[in-house]
C-alpha positions as CSV (number, residue, x, y, z in Angstrom):
1,M,-18.5,-1.4,-15.0
2,S,-14.8,-2.5,-15.1
3,L,-13.5,-5.4,-13.0
4,D,-11.8,-2.9,-10.6
5,E,-15.0,-0.9,-10.2
6,A,-16.9,-4.1,-9.4
7,I,-14.3,-5.1,-6.8
8,L,-14.4,-1.7,-5.2
9,D,-18.2,-1.3,-5.4
10,G,-19.7,-1.1,-2.0
11,L,-16.5,-0.4,-0.1
12,P,-16.5,2.7,2.2
13,L,-14.2,4.8,0.1
14,A,-13.7,8.6,0.2
15,A,-11.4,11.0,-1.6
16,L,-8.4,12.6,0.0
17,D,-6.8,15.6,-1.5
18,L,-3.0,15.8,-1.0
19,A,-0.3,18.1,-2.3
20,I,3.0,16.2,-3.0
21,A,5.8,16.6,-5.5
22,G,4.5,20.0,-6.7
23,R,1.0,18.8,-7.7
24,S,-2.4,17.9,-6.3
25,W,-3.4,14.2,-5.9
26,R,-6.8,12.8,-5.3
27,I,-6.5,9.5,-3.6
28,R,-9.4,7.2,-2.8
29,A,-9.1,5.3,0.5
30,A,-11.3,3.8,3.2
31,R,-13.3,6.5,5.1
32,N,-12.2,5.2,8.5
33,H,-11.4,2.0,10.4
34,D,-14.9,1.5,11.7
35,A,-16.5,1.6,8.2
36,L,-13.8,-0.7,6.9
37,L,-14.4,-3.2,9.7
38,E,-18.1,-3.3,8.8
39,A,-17.4,-3.8,5.1
40,A,-14.6,-6.4,5.6
41,E,-16.8,-9.2,6.8
42,G,-17.3,-10.8,3.4
43,L,-13.6,-10.4,2.3
44,S,-11.1,-13.3,2.3
45,V,-8.4,-11.2,3.9
46,F,-8.7,-8.0,6.0
47,P,-7.9,-5.1,3.6
48,Y,-5.6,-3.0,5.8
49,G,-4.3,-1.6,2.5
50,L,-7.5,0.3,1.8
51,L,-6.6,2.8,4.6
52,L,-4.2,5.7,3.8
53,W,-1.6,5.1,6.5
54,E,0.3,8.1,7.9
55,S,3.5,6.7,6.4
56,A,2.3,6.8,2.8
57,P,2.4,10.6,2.3
58,V,5.7,10.8,4.2
59,L,7.2,8.2,1.9
60,A,5.8,10.0,-1.2
61,E,7.2,13.3,0.0
62,Y,10.6,11.7,0.6
63,L,10.6,10.1,-2.9
64,A,9.7,13.5,-4.4
65,G,13.0,14.8,-3.1
66,Q,15.0,12.0,-4.5
67,Q,16.3,11.2,-8.0
68,V,13.9,8.4,-8.9
69,A,13.6,8.9,-12.7
70,G,14.7,5.8,-14.5
71,K,15.1,3.7,-11.3
72,R,13.1,0.6,-10.6
73,M,10.9,0.5,-7.5
74,L,9.2,-2.4,-5.9
75,E,6.4,-1.4,-3.5
76,L,5.6,-4.1,-1.0
77,G,2.2,-3.7,0.6
78,A,1.2,-0.9,-1.7
79,G,-2.2,-0.3,-0.2
80,V,-3.9,2.6,-1.9
81,G,-0.7,3.1,-4.0
82,L,0.3,6.6,-3.2
83,A,4.1,6.2,-3.0
84,G,4.3,4.2,-6.2
85,I,2.0,6.6,-8.1
86,V,4.2,9.6,-7.1
87,A,7.4,7.7,-8.0
88,A,5.9,6.7,-11.4
89,H,4.9,10.3,-12.0
90,L,8.5,11.3,-11.3
91,G,9.8,8.8,-13.9
92,A,10.5,5.6,-11.8
93,Q,9.5,2.2,-13.2
94,V,7.2,0.9,-10.5
95,R,5.8,-2.5,-9.6
96,Q,3.2,-2.4,-6.8
97,T,2.4,-5.5,-4.8
98,D,-0.2,-6.3,-2.2
99,H,-2.0,-9.5,-0.9
100,S,-5.4,-7.8,-1.2
101,T,-7.3,-7.9,-4.4
102,E,-9.2,-4.8,-3.3
103,A,-6.0,-2.9,-2.6
104,L,-4.6,-3.8,-6.0
105,A,-7.8,-2.6,-7.6
106,L,-7.6,0.7,-5.6
107,C,-3.9,1.1,-6.7
108,R,-5.0,0.9,-10.4
109,A,-8.0,3.2,-9.9
110,N,-5.9,5.8,-8.0
111,A,-3.2,5.8,-10.7
112,A,-5.7,6.2,-13.5
113,G,-7.6,8.9,-11.6
114,N,-4.4,10.9,-11.3
115,G,-3.3,10.4,-14.9
116,V,-0.4,8.1,-14.1
117,A,0.1,5.2,-16.4
118,G,2.7,2.4,-16.7
119,I,2.6,1.0,-13.2
120,E,2.8,-2.8,-13.0
121,V,0.5,-4.2,-10.3
122,A,0.9,-7.8,-9.0
123,A,-0.4,-9.9,-6.2
124,G,2.3,-10.4,-3.5
125,D,2.3,-11.7,0.0
126,W,4.8,-10.8,2.8
127,N,4.5,-14.3,4.2
128,G,6.4,-15.8,1.3
129,L,9.1,-13.1,1.4
130,C,9.4,-13.6,5.2
131,K,10.2,-17.2,4.7
132,I,12.9,-16.4,2.2
133,I,14.3,-13.6,4.5
134,G,14.3,-16.1,7.4
135,R,16.4,-18.5,5.4
136,L,18.8,-15.7,4.3
137,R,19.2,-14.7,8.0
138,E,20.2,-18.2,8.8
139,L,22.8,-18.2,6.0
140,D,24.2,-14.7,6.9
141,P,23.2,-13.8,10.5
142,N,25.3,-10.6,10.6
143,N,23.6,-8.9,7.7
144,G,21.8,-5.9,9.1
145,W,19.2,-5.6,6.3
146,Y,18.1,-9.2,6.8
147,K,18.0,-8.7,10.5
148,S,15.7,-5.7,10.3
149,V,13.4,-7.3,7.7
150,A,13.4,-10.6,9.6
151,S,12.4,-8.7,12.8
152,Y,9.5,-7.2,11.0
153,C,8.5,-10.6,9.6
154,D,8.8,-12.1,13.2
155,S,6.4,-9.4,14.4
156,L,3.9,-10.3,11.6
157,A,4.1,-13.9,12.5
158,S,3.3,-13.2,16.2
159,K,0.1,-11.3,15.4
160,P,-3.2,-13.2,15.6
161,A,-5.1,-13.6,12.3
162,E,-8.0,-11.5,13.7
163,A,-5.8,-8.5,14.4
164,K,-7.6,-5.2,14.2
165,P,-6.2,-2.0,12.7
166,A,-4.4,0.6,14.8
167,P,-6.5,3.1,16.7
168,R,-8.4,5.6,14.6
169,R,-6.3,8.5,13.4
170,R,-7.4,12.1,13.7
171,G,-8.0,14.1,10.5
172,K,-10.5,15.1,8.0
173,V,-11.4,13.2,4.9
174,T,-13.4,14.8,2.0
175,A,-16.1,12.7,0.4
């Protein structure tokens, strides 16, 4: 058993079949919020990234319509890795980051399972970036990009550590 398989062993994962960028993708993700809540008790951080959020297929579809070949892409909070995997398939140089060891293992497993190689995967935490962005906002308070990212960081900081995921989404997952 590989290290990634050992990390993912016992997590409530299911396969989702998606059609993006002219091909089929099989992405493993948490079956649902409730199953993930039950499995998360022994983990050091809550693995929100094991869920396939609604924005991931939308971002992947958007990237499929862009000229990404040869461009560098940094995926912050990669989760299951869908957007980065699609971008790498289309020729982008991709680095996926997440604070969750389980999410990073799932990124690697999903890339390998879809025949996509060459993605760099690294641990990364929004909290450190948010501190940097906060300082940049102080230095240049009129920069719109800093303002929007800093607002997001402020919203993260205001959430309690025990925050639960958003309400369950509707849809069907194949096992």
